[in-house]
Every structure is written in C-alpha cells, then in structure tokens.
N, C-alpha and C positions, 0 to 999 in steps of 0.2 A: 503493500500500500504506500510505501514511501517513494519519493522521487529517486530516479536513477540518474546520476550525473557522471558523464564520461567525456573523454577528449581523445584526440589523436594528434599525430605529428603535423597536420596541415592547418593549424590555427582554427580549429573547430571545437566548440564546447556544446555538447548535446545534453538536453534535459528531457528524460523520458518519464511519462506518468501514465498509470492505469486510469483511463478516463471514467471508469466505474467508481473510482475512489477519489480522484482529484479531477474536478470538472475541467473541460477543455478551456473555458474562459480563464480559469485560475492558472492553468499551465501557461497560457499565453501571457498573462499578467506577470508571472514569475520570470519568464524568458525576457520580457520587455525590461523588467527591473535589472536582471543580470546583464542584458545588453548595455544598459546605461552605466553599469559598473566596469565594463570591459572595453569601452571604446578607446580610452586613452592609455598611455604608458602607466604602469609597466606591462599591462596585459595586451592591449590592442589586438584582441581576438577577432579574427576575420568574420566568423559566423557563430551565432548562438542558434541552435536548432531545437525547436519544440518537437518532440517525438511522442505523440500520443499512441496509446495501444490499449487493447483490451486483453485481459488475462483471467481465465477462470481455472485453468489447470495447465500442466506442462504440455498437454496435447491441444490446448485451446488458447493459443497466443496469437494475436493479430495486430500488426501495425495498422492504424487507420490512415485514411488519405488526408487527414487534417494537419499534416506536418506543416510547419511554418518556419522559415529561415529569417533571422534578424541579422542583417549583414552590415558591414561597413560600406559607406559610399566609396566608389572607386576614387583613387587618389590622383588620377590623371584621366584625360579624355579617353574614352573607349571607342571602338569602331562603331558602336551604336550612336555615340555622340557625333562622330564624323558623318555618319549617314544622315542624321537629322540636320546637321549644318549644311549638308549638300541638298537639303530639301526632300530627302527620301523618308517617307513615313516608316516607322518601326513598330512592330507588334510582337509581343512575347507570349509564347504558349508554354504552359507548365510553370516551373519555378524560376523562369528567366527574370521576372520582376523582383523576386527575392534575391537572386544572385547579384543583381546590379543595383539593388536598393531603389529600383524604379528609374534610375538615371539612364537617359538615352532612349527611353521607351515612350511612345505616344499612347499606347494602349496595350491591353493584354488580358489573358484569362488564366486562372489556375486550373489544373486538371487533377483527376483522381487516379489515373493509370496511364500506361503507354497507349492503350487503345483510345482512351478519352483524349489524350494528346493528339493522336492521329485524327480523330473525329473533329476536334476543334481546328486543327490545321486545315483539314479538308473543307470545313465550313468557311474559313477565312479565304482560302483559295477560290472556292466556289462563289463567294460573294463578289468577286471581281476586284476586290481591294488591291490597290497597287502598293508596292513598297517591299520592305524586308520583313520576313516572318522568321522569327527565331524560336525553334521548338526544342524543349528539353524533355526527353523520355527517360524517366529515372528508374523504372521498374527493373531493368536488366541489372543495374548496379545495386540498388537498394534492396530489392526483394530476392534476387537470386545470386548475384555475385558475392555479396557479403555473407550470405547464408551458405555458400558453396553448394548450391542446388542446381546441378547441371540439367536435370530433367525439367525443372521449372524454367530455366533459362532457354532450353531448347523449345519448349512450348511457347514462351514469350516471343522468341525469334520467329516462329511459325506464324503467330498472330500478327506480328509486325509486318512480315512478308505479305500477308493477305491485305493488310491495310495499305501497304506501299503499292500493291497491285491496283488498288482502288484510286490512290492519289495520282499515280503517274499519268494516266490518261487525262487528268484534269489540268495538267500543266500545259502552258502555251509554248510556242517556239522560242520566245525570249525569256522564259523562266529558267532559273538555275536551281537545281536541288543538290545540296551537299549533305 
C-alpha cells in the first residue's frame, strides 16, 4: 500500500502507487511536489514519472495507462522549436508533450497503448492536417522490454505491423514516415 520510489542511471525518478490504495489524483499531486523539489541543483532530475498500477495478488498486477511524466523544459531549442519557427505546425501523439514539457508543440493527444497511438496518428493523418506529427509508442519498451517478455513483444510487433499496414496507404506522395 505504500509508494514505491525508484530511479535509474538516466536522470529519472519514478513514483509508483497502487491506485486502489493511493488515488490517482494524490499520486499526481505527490509527483508535482517532488518535481518542484528536483528541478534545481543539486538534483536537477530530468523526469519524475507517476507510475500508477493496480495490484490484488502476484498474479494480478497491472500498470494502468495513466502514467504521467513531469519533465524539465529543454535547455536549448529542439527540432520541434525549429519546425515551429519555420512555420510548420507540430503535433505530439503519446507522451511527446510530457517528454518536451509541451515546448515546441502546437497540439497533441495522450494515448493509452501502441494501438491507440497508431489510431490517433491515423486520425490526424486522415484529417488532412499539415505539419509534423511526432508519435511515441511506449508499449514495446515499457510493457515488454523491461519485463523481458518476448512473447508479448512479438504480439505487440504483430499488432503494430497491422496498424502500419492501415497507415501506409493513407500517406501522400510528399509525406515522410520515419
């Protein structure tokens, strides 16, 4: 029932909470408070991540899709800023807004999964919106890579491949997909 606080070598502090014990709003409030404590030296932590989960037993543990990253603003202009300065609209799908603290983004949407990220990307492409769409698909890393789950990763890749097969015909001759 207590908070789980952990870190790694890449300037990230993660705070996990069972949302059946500590409500999501309280976890976010805690992370915002910690973000405020870790912005400046001596800590200057790049990201404080709220990691909500549900846990009923060892066989019933699930990270929820309500993760939230509290990041430092970039210390120099990013390519997103350069695109905006050149008059190119920017749109973030997934946790892009979190990663860049909103800097350099005109608009965007959070997502709940790789598939949702692809659906949201296809929605934007299908809308005829012009500009740069930056999509982050986190499941392969967060749900399968860290968990060393090759079967889950393989299934996620198959699902991504199907979504990609739907996206590709939507692209025009002047579109670039990386």
